[in-house]
N, C-alpha and C positions, 0 to 999 in steps of 0.2 A: 797171591803170589806163592809159588811153590818153592820151598827151601828143603834141600836134602840134608839129612843128619845121619851121622854114623858115629857110634861110640866104640872105644877100644874094648878089649876084653876085660879090663879091670883087674889085672894081675897085681899091680903095684900103684894104686891111685894116690896121688897127693891131694887131689881135690874131689869133691862130691860132684861127679859129672852130671848126674840127674838133677841135682839142685841148681847147678849153673844153668842148664837148659830150661828148667822151670822158671827161673828168674828172667831169662831172655824172653820167653813166651809172655810172661806177665808185663813186660815193658813195651810190648808191641801192641798196636791197635787190634782189638778183638775182631776176628773174622777176616782180617786182611791177609794173613799168612797161613799157609798150610805146610806143616812140617811132615816131610815124607821120609820114612825110615827104610824103605825097601825099593821103591821105584824112583830112581834118580834121573829119569829122562825128563828133559825140558825144565830143569830146575833153574831158577834165577840165580841161585847161589847154593853153596854147599858148606856145611859146618862139620868139621872133623873134630870130635871131642875126645882128646887123649887125657887120661888121668895123670900121666907123668911126662917127663921130658923125652922119653924114648920115641914118642909119636909114631906108633906102629899102625895107626889107622890108614888103610888104603882107600882112596876115593877116586871117583870117576875123573878122567882127564878134563880139566876145566880151569880156566883162568880165574874163576870167581869162587875161590875157596878160602874159608877162614879156618886156620888150624890152631886149635887150642891144645897146648902141650903142657899139662900141669898148670903152673902159675904163669905161663908165657903164651903170648900170641905174637907170632912173627918176630920172635926174639926179644920182645919187650915184656918185662916183669909186671905183674899185677897182683893185688891181693885177691884172695878167693872171692871176697865180696864185690870187687870191682870188675871181675872177669865178664859178667853178664853185660854190664854197661859197655865195655869195650867191644864185645861181640855185636851188640846192637849198633854201635857207631860204625863198625866195619861193614855190617850188613847194609846199612844206609848208604855208605860209600860205594859198595859193590853194585848195588841195584839201582842207585840213583834216586831212591825213594827217600823223601824227607820224613824222617821219623821224629816226631815231637818228643822231647825229653820228659 
């Protein structure tokens, strides 16, 4: 399953954006997901990874977007350690894919 990913420019990050995405990848079944950083056509979902609450990442028009904004996802606060789990939960919900914890 193809998942688009875009990082912010990193001018004022509160979180380690790369670390969060590495955790997400490690929580998912190996080989099932392909993360695409440049070709966002035909993606099942899209993850916009913003280091702060400004949320400057622009993403393709899609209803299936997970927006990480510093310690928040969709207005809900998370610790940096729990952000990846929240992204995986939301990815599961958006794609309808049952991802085992």
